[in-house]
N, C-alpha and C positions, 0 to 999 in steps of 0.2 A: 877398438883398434888399439894395439899396444904402442908405447912410445917408440919402440924400434920400428914398427911398421909405419908410424907417422913420419919418422925421420926418413925412412926409405922412400915414401911417397913424395915428401918434400924435395928430396934430392933428385928424384926422378923427374918431377915437374920442372925443377930449375934447369935440368939438363936438356929440356926440349927447346930446340932453336925456334926463335920467332923472327919474322921479317927477314929471313935469310934467303931472299930472292930479289930479283930486280923489281923495284917499285917505282911508280910514277912520281914525277916531281910536282910540287904545288907551289905556285908563286902567288901568295896572297895579294901582293900589290897590283896584280893584274886581274883580280877577281871582279866580277861585275857588281854593279850597285844593287841589283835585285837578286836575293839569294835563291829564288826558285830557278833562275837561269843557270846558276852554278850547279844546283842539285840535279837538274835535268841533264846537264852535260856529264856529270859523274854517273848518273843512272844509264844514260845512253852508252857510255864507255863500257859499263858492266854488261849491258845487253849485247853489244857488238862483239865483246870478247867471249860470249857464250857462257858467262858465269851462271851457275844454277840459281834459279829463283831470285833473280836480281832485284825484284820488286817486293821481296819479303821484308818485313820490319817487325820490331818488337814494340808492342803497345803497352805502356805502363800507366796504371791508374791506381787509385787508393780506395779502400773499402770504407764502410761506415765507422770502423774503429781506427782509421788512419793507417792501416797496414798496406804496404805496397803490393801490387799484383801485376804480373806481366805475362804476355803471351805473344806468339808470332802470328801476324796476319798478313794479308796481301794489300798493297797500296792500290787504290782504285783510281786516283787522279792526283795530280800536283800542278798547281799554277800559282800566280801571285796571291790568290785569295786563300790558299791553304792546302792541306794534305787530307785526302779523303780515304775513309775505310767504312765498311758496313758491318752491322751486327744486329742481333735481335734485342729489342729494348728490354725483354725480360731475362736476358742472359746476365751472368755476373758482371761482365764489363758494361752492359747497357745500364744496369742498376747503379753501378759505381759511378758512371758518368752522370747519371741523373742526380746523384747525391753530391758529387764534386765534379762539376763540368770543366775539368782541366785534365790534360794528359801529356805524356811524353812519348815520342817516337824515336826509335834507334834503328838506323840502317847500317849494315856492316858488310863490306865486300872484302873478305880476307885475302883474296888473291892480289888485290891492289893495296892492301893495308889502309883502306879508306873507311871512315866512319862519319855518319851524319847524325847529329842529335837535334831533335826538334822539341820545343816545349811551348804550350799555349792553351788558350781556351778551346773548348769543344762545343760546337753547335750542331743540332740536327738540321738536315736539309728539308725543304718542302716535301709534302707527301708525294707529289708527282715524280720527283727525282728519286725518292726512296722506292716507289713502285717500279720505276724503270730499272733500277739496280736489281731489285728482286727478280723481275722477269728475265733479266739477262743471265741469271744463274741456270745451271743445268736442272733437269727435272728432279733428280734425286736430291740435289742440294735444296731445292724449294720444298720438296716433300719433308725433308728432315727439319727445315726451319719451321714449317707449319706445326710440327709437334710441340714446339716451344718447351723442350725438355733439356736443353743444353746444360751440361755440368751436373745434372741430377744423378743420384745413385742409380746404376743399372744392375738390378738384382736378377733379371731374367732375360738373357740374350734372345731367347725365342720370342718373348713378347715384343722386343724391339723389331724383330723381323716382321711380325704380324702387323704392328701399328704402322711401320714404315711402308709396308706394302699397301695398306689401306690408304695412307696419305698420298702415296704415289698414284693410286687409282684416281683420287680426287684431282690431282694435278693434270693427269692425262684427260680426264673428263672436262676439265675447265682450265684450258691453257692460260687464261687471263687472270686466274685466281691469284690474289696478292695478300700476303700477311700484313695487316695494318701496323703491326709492331716491328716490322723490318725497317731498319733505319740506316740511312746514309749519313755519316757524321763527317764534319770538317774540323780539323784541328787548325785554328787560326793562330799561327805562331807569333810569339813575341821575342823568341830567342831561337836561332839556328846556328849550330856550330859544325864546321867542317874540320875534319881531323885526318891528316895524312901521316902515316907511319914512316919512320926512317930506321934503318938497321942500327944506326948509332944511338937510338932511343931519344934523339933530339927531334921529337915529332913536331910537325908544323900544324898549328891550330889557328883557325880564324873564326871569330864569333860575330854574327850579325845580331844586333839588338835594336828592336823597334822603339822609337820614341815618337813624340808628337810631330816631328818633322820628317819622319821616315826611318829608313834603315841606317844604322851606324855600324861601321866595320871596325873591329878591334882585334889585334893579335893577342894570343894568350901564351903564357909559358907552357912548355910541354910537360 
């Protein structure tokens, strides 16, 4: 890319308006003591407004070299104990979590200019809960997971169709079949931040930080 093109792209990006729409107000002084209560209120608002994929989130981990990695997943549950997602233990994210059992989650609802950032330790749930999550997936999703090939190079798309068809036949023949490496994970947060955008760029930020006495609420500069 030439310098001229770089400058053109830079000017083009600067010219895109952001937060130029009615946005909700956020009064941190009225926020509940328990952050999961506030999170569920924001998530409920997104669902009721019909926002697309309101329970999608970015999961960030680090690999064995300390390099960051991120991908979008679906939230499985959220309550005072933590935030849950599921993955195959042999997948890159599963192996990264095994090596460094900490992660960050990011939720973003652009229509509302709202963002929630979560950071904490990651723990696997007991086998029965992992199995229940696996069996709640659709047949094709279970068949794909049983292949345990996520993120590997796909050199022959026809082979994928063949092995997936065979795996799907296994699932249909044994509806109770569970992959023992399928894992339901819980992020146990020690920090949760709520971010409300403002057209003025004076955004409102509230951080919950856990200490030995419970959750502490602190305002942040925008």
